N, C-alpha and C positions, 0 to 999 in steps of 0.2 A: 052482245057486249056484256061482260060480267060486272059484278058490283065493284071489282077492283080496278076498273078502267073508267076514265073520264074523257070526254071529248072537249078539248080546248082549242077553239078555232080550227075544228076539223082534224086535229091531231090527237092520237091516243096518248094520254099521259097517265102517270102513276104518282100517287103520293108516296112519300119516302117509306112509310110503313108497308105499303103495297109492294113496292119494288123490293124491299128487304125480304118480304115473304117469298117472292118469286125466285130470288137468287140464293136464298138461304144465308143471308148475311145480316148483321145487326145494323141498327140505325147509326150507331157510332162508326162502324166500318165504312158505311156509305158516305158519311160526312167526311171521313178521312180520304176516301177515294176522290171525292169532289175537290177537296183541298189540294190533292196532288194533280189535279187537272185531268183525271181519267174519265170523269163524267161531268155533265154540266146541268145543274138544277136551275129552275126558274121559280120565282116567288109570285104567287097569284095575288090579286087584290085583297082576297080574304086572309092573306098571310101564310097559306099553305105552300110548301115547296113541292114542286112537281117535276117529274122526269119523263123523257120521251122514250118511245120504243127503241130509238137509236142507243140510248143509254143502257137499256135492258140488254140489247144484243152485244154492246161493248163489254158489259160486265160478264156475260157468258163467255165471250172470247177471252177476256182476261182470266177467268177461272180455268180455262183450258191451258192457257200459257203458264199459269201458276202451277198447274198439275205437271207441267213439263220441267219444273224446277227453276223457273225464272223468278226474279224478284219483281216487286211492283214497279220499281224504277226501270228495270229492263223491259217489262211489259209495255210501259209507256213508250219506250223507244221503238219497240216492235210495232206498236199501233200507229206511230207517226212517221215511220220511215221504212225503207227496205230492210228485210231481216238480215241481221249481222251473223253470217255463218260461223265466223270464228267464235262468237259468243255462244252460239248453240253447241258447237263442238266442245267448248270448255265445260258447258253445263252437262253435256252428255258424258264426258269423262268423269266429272264429279259424281254424277248419278251412278255410273258403273262402279265406282269405288264404294259408294254408300251401299249399293246392292250387295257387293261382295262382303262388306262388313256385317250387314244384316244377315246374310246367309251363314257367316261364321258364327254369329250370335245364336242363330236358330240351331245350328249344328251342336254347339256347346250345350245349350239348354236341353235339347233332345237327348244328348249323351248323358247328361246328369240325371235324366229321368230313365236311363237304361235303354234308350232307343238308338244308341250309336257308340262309337269307339272314342274313349277319352285319352288314349295313349299319347297322341300328338300334343294335346293340351297339357297333360302332366309333364311331358318332356320339356316343352317350352317354358312352363312355369318354373320347373326345377332349375333351368339354366338362368332365368331372369331374376328369380326371387326365391332361392332355396329355403331360407329360414321361414319366410311367410308361407311358403307352400306347406312345409311341415306343420306349422302352427294351424293352418286352415284345415289340414287333414285330421288333426286331433280334434278340432271343433266339430268335425262331421261324425265323430263317434268312434274313430279308430284309436286304439292304444298307440303309444309311440312306436312300439315294436312293429305293429301292423302298418303304421304310417310310413316307417322307414322302408319296410319291404314293398309297400305299394309304390313308393317313389322310385325304387331301383328295379323292381321286378315286374309286378303285374301292370302297373300304370293304368289301372282301371278300377274305380271304386265299385262298379256294379258287379264285376266278375272276380273280385279279389280273392274271396274264400275258395272258389273253385280253382283258381289259378295256383294259389299257394298249396292246396292239397295235392295237385298234380306235381308241382315243383318239388315238394318233399318226397313224393313217391319216387321221383328220379334220383334225388340226392341222398336219401336216408341210407341206402346200402353202401354208398361210396365211402371210402376211407378219407379221401381228401375233398374238401368243399371249396378249394381254390388252389391255384398253382403254388407249388412249394416243394422243397426237398430238405432232407436232413443236412446235406452238405452245404446248402446255401445258408441255413440257420447257423450252422457251426462256423462258417466263414465270417458272417456278420458278427457273431459273438466273439470270435478271435480278434477282431479289429478294435474291440473296446480297450481303452488304456488301462482299465482296472476292472477286477471281477466284481459283480454286484452282490449285495447281501440281502436286499429287500426289493424285489422287482414286481412290477405290475404288467400283466399281459392283457392287452385289450383286443377283444374279438378272438378268443383262443380256439373257437370251434371244438373239434374233437380232441385237440391237445397234442397234435403231432409235433409242433414246435415246442410246446410246453415240456414235453418229455426230453427233448434235446437240452433245453435250458436246465432241467433238473439234473440231467446226467453230467453236464459240463460245468455246473456251478454248484456252490453250496447254499445258494440263496433261498430265502423263504419266498414262495411264489403266490401271488394273488392273481387268479385267472378269472376274467369276466367275459360273459357272452350273454346274448339275449335269447338264446335257445337252450332251454333246460335239458333237453335230451342229449345235447352235445356235452354239457357239463357233467351229466350223469356218466357218460362214457369215459370222460377224462378222470373222474373220481374213481371209477372202477379200475381203470388202468393203474393209477397210482397206488391203490390198495393192493392190487396183485403184486406190485413191486416192493411193497413194504415201505413206501416213502410218503404216505398220505399225510404225515405230520408236518410236511413241508409245504402242503398245498391248502389254499383256501379258495373256494369258488364262490362266485356271486352272479346270479342271474339279474342283470341290470342293463340300463342303457349307457352307452359310452358317452352320451352327450351330457349327462349329469352324474359324474362319478362321485360317490359318497365318501370321499377321503379328505383328510386334512391336508393343508399345504405342506410341502416338503416331506411327504410320507415315503417316497421311494427314491432309490438311487439309479433305477433303470426302468423305463417304460418300453415295452416291446409290442409292436403292432404290425404284424405281417398281413398285408393285403386287406386291412380293415378300416383305415383312416378315411378312405373315400366315402364311407357311409355317412359320416357327418360333414365331410369336406376337409381336405387336407389342411388348408389354411386355418380353418376353425379348430381342428384338432391340435395343431401346433400352438395355438393361442391358449386353448382351454386346458391342455395337459401340462403346459410349462410350469404353472405354480405348484403342481404335485411333485415336481422334482426338487431334490435338494440342490444346493449350489454346486456347480461344477460336476454335475452328473449327466446321465445320458438318455437319449431317446433313439430307438431304432424303429424305422418304419419302412415298409415297401409299398410301392404304388405303381399303377399302370403309367407308362410313359412311352412317348414316341421314340423310336430308334432312328428315325429319319425326319428331316424337315420337308420332305416331299412325299408324303404317304399317298396311296391310291385314293381315288374318289370313293370307292366302295368302303374302304376302311374309315375314311372321314365320316361318311354318312352313318355307318354303324355306330361309331363311338359318339357322334353328336347326339344320337338317340339314347345311348346307353351309359355313357360317361363323358358328358360334355366338358368336364374339367381335366381331361387328359392333357398332359403338358410335355414339352421337350424337357429333358433333364436340366438343361441350363436355366430354363424358366422356373422350374421347381426349386432349384438351388437358390435362386434369387429370392423366392418367397420364404424359404427356410431361413435365410440370413436376415431378412427383414423382420421375421418373427422372434429374433433373439437367440439364434442357435449358430454354432460353429460347425462346419463340415469336418468330421473326423475322417470319413471315408465314404465312398459310394461305389456300387458296382451293379451290373445287370444280372438279373436272375438267370440261372443256367437253363439251357435247353432241356436238360433232364427234368427240371421242376415243371416246365411247361407241358412236356409229354406225359409226365406222371399224373397230371390232372386231366388234360384233354383226351388222352388215350382211353382211360376207363369211362370217362363221361360220354365219349362218342359211342363206345360199345353199349353203354346203358341205354342210350337213345335208340339205337338199332333194335335192341332187345324189346323195348317198350312200345315201339311204334305200332305193331299189330294190335296191342291192347288199348292204346290211347290215340286212335287215328285223328280225333278232332280236338285234341288238347292244345290250347294256345301256349301253355307253358312249355310243353315238349317241342312245339314248333319253334319257339324263341330259342330254346337251348340248342336245338339242332343247328339253327342259323349261326349262333355264337360259335359253336364248334367248327363249323365250316369256315367262318371268317378268321377265327384264331388259328386255324391250321394253314389255310391258304396264304395268309399275310403275316405269318409269325416273324418274318424278318423286318416288319415295319413297326411293331409295338411289342411290349412285354413289360413285366414287372421289373422295378429297379429298387435296390436297397440303398437306404441312406442311414449312415451311422452319425448321430449328431450329439454335440455337447451343449448343454445349457450354458450360455455365456452371460 
């Protein structure tokens, strides 16, 4: 018999401090258990409270039941009656859910430490809270340009630099960095009720649309992009044509344009508004337009309300804000614009982009066999070629109302 045991009328008993030490609980916890009727203490003549070996074993059983996810109240029920299987099934289901949540938490933390893939998490966060996502990325040390590219392209903080280097290797030699054609640009321009005199082009890229705007109007053009190499190419092109006096370029973010209100009579954004979100672009760019002037945007849209599951899965991961044209028109009108005209981008514009891009992928595959960027681009080319009848860019010619 140890020092922690006492014989009281031939029964092993434990003082509350001794029982607490054996089961790893505090004196307060044991008194609470006794109050709930889970154990029964007896007070000796000398004033000490003592507990039996039966109490010790009940406590150990209770600890096992608690480890199974039961509450103290439910433990008491299990001790006093037949086990309620429905209760246990409910607890098992809850535990499975908790385990899954913990596994997801562990996966995320490991990915943030560079031990896993963060793409699914970035995709989900972009859909649920795009502005908070962008703000959080900048707080992690990314510039806004890097954060925007991470949101839409690499979706992985740990591999972003490598991903973007490979991405630019693919795109740098290409003339077009997105679907488009001179004829579509001209068509949208021809639908404007009046010719612009001072226009802003947002996300100009290498300036293929900019050149059409310069040829078909007499307007002064301010072209912005966040890629300086593209602006350099555009500036060189305008110098060669002797019209550089009509062009001003600025390497900046489209989310914080440094212009005074009512600075322009036309804002032109082919395939770029999605970067900050179309609804946000409609709101933030509107003050920059003079009264009764115009905004032209093109954006990815569904051509059918019954797209294939493969298309849906792809765009849920890459552009969750893709809309039916009717839905986008409703958003446009709610933002304070009137629809002047709208039309789908031509098949020519689609092929002029994805044809050369597909050829570039084939060319680079032997040199970049393990490139995540090249793999993603190849997948996009396949989806956009196979399901070209289900989605495509759509032009919207809008008037500030």
